Structure formats: C-alpha cells, structure tokens
N, C-alpha and C positions, 0 to 999 in steps of 0.2 A: 760352408759356402753353398749357395743355392744350386740345386741340380734339377735337370729335366731329363726325361726319358723319351727317346724317339726310336722308331724302327725304319729300316730302309729295305725296300723290296727289290728282288732281282728282276731282270727282264729276259724275255726270249724273243728271238727273231722267227716269226712265223714264215716270213719270206725275206730274202736278202738278194738284191741284184746290184751289180756294179755297172754303172752306165758308161763310165769312161773317166780318164784322168783330166784334171783341170789345170789351167795355167798356173795356179798357185801351188801346184804339187799335190793337192788333195784329190780325192775322187768323188764324183757324183754318185750317190747311192739312192736306192729306192727300196724301202723295207716296210713290212708290216710288223709292228712290235707289240708285245704283250707283257703286262706285269704279272708276276706270279709270287706266291706266298712263301718264298725262301727269303728269310729276313736276317740282316745284320741288326744288332741292337746297339744304340748309341746312348751314352750318358754324357750330358753336357753340363759343365760347371762354370760359373762365372766368378771372377775375382782374381787377384794377383796382378802381376805385371802385364801391361797391355801386349796383346799378341795372342797367337793361337798355338796351343800345345796339343799334339795328338798322341794318344797312347792306344796301342792295340794288343791283342793277345798273340799276335804273330810278330816275332822279333825282326823279321826281314823287311817289314813294310816301313816306308819312310814316315818320319814324324814331322818333317818340315813342309814347305810348300809343294814338295814332290808328292805329298798325300793330297788327294783331291778335296778331302774334307777341309783341310787347312786353306787350300787355295780358294775354295768357295767362300769361306768367311771373309777373306781379304778382298775378294772381288765384290762381295756385298757391301762392305764398308766403302770401297772406292765408288761404287755405282750410286750409293745413297748419300755420300758425303758425310757419313757418320764417323766419329773418331773411334779407332779401335779400342776395345776393352780387353780385359784378360779372359781368355776362354781356354778350357781344357776339354777336349773331345775324346772320350774313351769309347773305343769301338770293339765290341765282341763280335768277331767275324764268324758268320755262318755261311755266307755266300763265298764259294771258293774263288781264289785269286787267279787272274789270267785264265779265265774259263769261258769267256764269251757271254757272261751273264751280267756285266755292268756293275759289279760289286762296288768298285771305287766310285763310280758315277752316282750310284744310288745313295752312297754315304754323303757325297757332296750335295745332292738334291735334298736330303733330309736336313742338312745343316742350313741350306738356304730357306727352306720352309720354316724351320725353327726360328731363324733370325727375323724373318718377316713377322712372325707371331710376337716375338719378344719385343721388338721395337714398335709394333703397332703400325707399321708402314702401309699395310693393306695393299701391297702390290699384288696384281693379278698373277695367276699361274703363268700367263704369257710373258709378263714382265720378269718374273723370276727365271723363266726359261731363257730369256735373253741374257740375263746375267750368267746363267749356267753355261751358255754357249762359249763364254770366255774361259771356262774351266775345262771343258771336254765335250766331245761330239755327242756322247750318249747322255750327258747331264740334262739337256732340255727335255728329252723324253721321260727321264726318271722324275723330273719335276712334275710333268703332266700326268703320267701314269695311265693305267687302263689299257685301251687298245687304240693304236694310232698308226697312220701312215707317216713315215719319216723320209724326207728327201733332202737334197743338198748333201752336206756332210753328215746329216742326221738332225740338223737343227730346224729344218722347215717341217712343221708338224701339222697334220690334219687329224683331229679326233675322229674316230670311227665308231659305228655302233658296237656296243660291248660284245665280246666273245660270249657265246652261250655258256652257261655254267659247265665246267669240266675240270678234269685233273690232268696233271702232267707227271711223268716219271723222268727225272733228270739223272743222267749217268755221266760222270766226269772221269775219263780215263787218265792214268797217271803219267801224262807227258805234256810238255808245253807245246804251243803252236806260236810261231813268230808271225805277228800281224804284218809287219813290213814285208816279210818274205812272201806271204800270201798275196799281198797287193802286187808285188813284183811279178809273181807267177800269173796273176790275172792279166796284167799288162802284156805278158808275153805270149798269150794264147788267144785263140778265137773260141769263146765259150760255145759249147754245143747246145746247151739247154739254158733256159732262163725261167724264173718263176712266172706263173700266171697271176700276176698281181691284180689285173682287172677282174679275173675270176674270183680271187680271194676277197676283193672288196664287195663283189656281188653276193658272195656267200655270207659275209658278215652282215650285209644289209638285210638279207632274208632270215638271219638267225639259223643258217644251215650248217650245223657242226660237221656233218659228213663232208660237205663241200669244202669247208675249211681244212679238214684233215687231208683231203685228197690233193690240196694245193700247197702243202708245206714244202718249201724248197729253198736251198741256200747255195749260191754259185760257188762259194768258197770250198765246198766239199769236193768239187771237181778238180781243184788245183792243190789239194793237200799232198804232201810227200807220200809215196806209195804205201809204206808201212802204216802210217797214221791213217790214211784213207781206208785201208783194209780194216783197221781196228774200229773206226767209226762205223763202217758198214756192218761189221759183226754185231756191234751193239744195237744198231738199228734193226737188224734181223731178229735179234733176241727179243727186242721190244715188240716187234710184230708177232712173233710166236706167242707172246703173252697177251695178245689181244689189242695192242695199240691200233687205233683207227688211222694213225699216220705218224711218221717220224721225221726228224730233221736234226741238223746240227745248228747250234745257236752262235751267231756272230762269227768270229774267226776261230771258234772252237776252243778246246776240243769237246765241250759238253754236248751230248746227244740227248734228245728228249723224245718221248712218245706221248701222244694225246690219248686220254682215256675218258670215257663218258661218266664214270662213277668213281667215288672214292674206293669202294670195295675192289674194283678192278685194278685201280692204281696201286693199292696196298699189296695185292697179290703179286703184281708185276715187280714192285719194289723188292719184295722178299725173294723173288726168283732171280732178279738181276744182281742183287748185292754180292753173291758169291763170285760172280764174274767181274764185278766192278764195285769195290767197297764204297766208293763215294757215289752213292745213289740215294735219291730223295723223291718221295711222292709229295707233291704240292698242288694246291688248287689255284685256279686262275683268280685274278684280282681285278675288280672294276672300281677304279678310283674316281 
C-alpha cells in the first residue's frame, strides 16, 4: 500500500494567561506559543476499508476518534465533502503524553496538512486551522507553527516575528497534572502575577532574546498542588544553575523548560539535568 512519512512538532508556551471563564464553560486565554524540534513520526498508509485506523507504540493511547489524529481525518472529510477512504496512521511517539507539549494536537495537525497535500485542495493554513479548531484547542496553532499569539480558547491566532535562533531544554517530571483541576483552581483564586504579554510581543518584534527570556511566565504554575509546584520550581532552579536565560512550565504541565542561546549550552544542561529528571531533551526552536 502507498505510504507517506510526516513529522509533528511539539509546542511550548512562552507565556500563558487565563483571562476568565466564558459562558460556554471554556476559558479565554492569552498565550505566546512556540514550535520546537521534539517530533513524533507518522507513517500514513492508504487502502483497505474506508475509515481511519491509528496505531502507536504506546498501548494506552486510543486508536478510535479519541485519538486526535483520527478525529482530524474525519473532520477534514466532513469539511471538504470528500468521501472517506481507508487510512492507517502509525505514530512513533517522541513527544511525551499529557505533558503540556500538544503531542496529540501536533499529530492531528500533521494529518490535516498531509490530507491537504494528498487531495490537492490547496487550503490555506488558516483554513486548515479552522478545521483543526473542531478537533482541539491546540490544533490550530500546531497547524500554523512557528511563533504566534493565541487567544480565545487558543484558536484565534496572530503570527508573530520569529523567535531568534535558540535552544530549549525540556524536563518532564514523572507525574500527571489534571488540566480540569488546574482550571478549577484558577477559577477559585485571585492570581497574584500575570505574564507581561505586551513586553513579550515587543521583545519578539525587536529580536531581543534576553527580553523574551525575562518574560517567560505561566499562571498555571501558581495553582499547582504544593508538591508538584515544588518539583517544578526545583527543576527551574536546576536549569537556571546550568545557565538558562529563563525558565517556565509549558501548558498545564508538568514539563518545565529552560531557554539557552546555543546548542552547546543546551547539551551541557541536558546532560546535567538527566540524572535529576530522566525525561529530558535538548531541542532547537523551529520557525515554520
């Protein structure tokens, strides 16, 4: 059967602010998001009975529409009026699951881009992002990629000047964080600090990497359960000790990242952090 290879990149939140709860039950967010080179690998095969079959190297992941890659294919067919064909999507996972890095959303975005190429529909990235919005809140950004301001639920995107070339060290501690719980905690407190989103946008406009590093901030860190918050801060301190220009948690966590100017600095920090956190990776920023 014909096969195609694709990759799907992780995302980081350089800033994340929760503005309030909406009448529809969702929250209004304001985030500066960045693509990084931690990639899942997808192999897509056509043929067989109509419908989508997902296979991954992680037994606990869903293989039906609960997997965002399958949901993305179905949404694409619905949006374009094309009849479903037989698809098998095999995903070799490198982006950790439930880590605040949009791994499932990036897989969905990769499927949408592939389908657009396969059928020759020539939909714009904005049109693909609109389809992706029906799959998940992070999918539109993963379709767009690069550096962007995300608002609303995450689907209102404004492309930003690219982040100056740099590297990140990502550390994922071995515990889950409940996204619904964090939103409930945010709703129940008055946040003491918020990210300087305007300053972040100005730093990106100037190509000021130091200014970017100084403004990394995620309000969800302030409402983590105490033991998890302590561990996140320990990892941030370790990254700073290794020379990170700035640190932050991505999404609803628990992944922590440090920003480094050079690959050599990031590789040294990766080696130093791995004994403290085995799931540690040095990756470069990606401008799509």
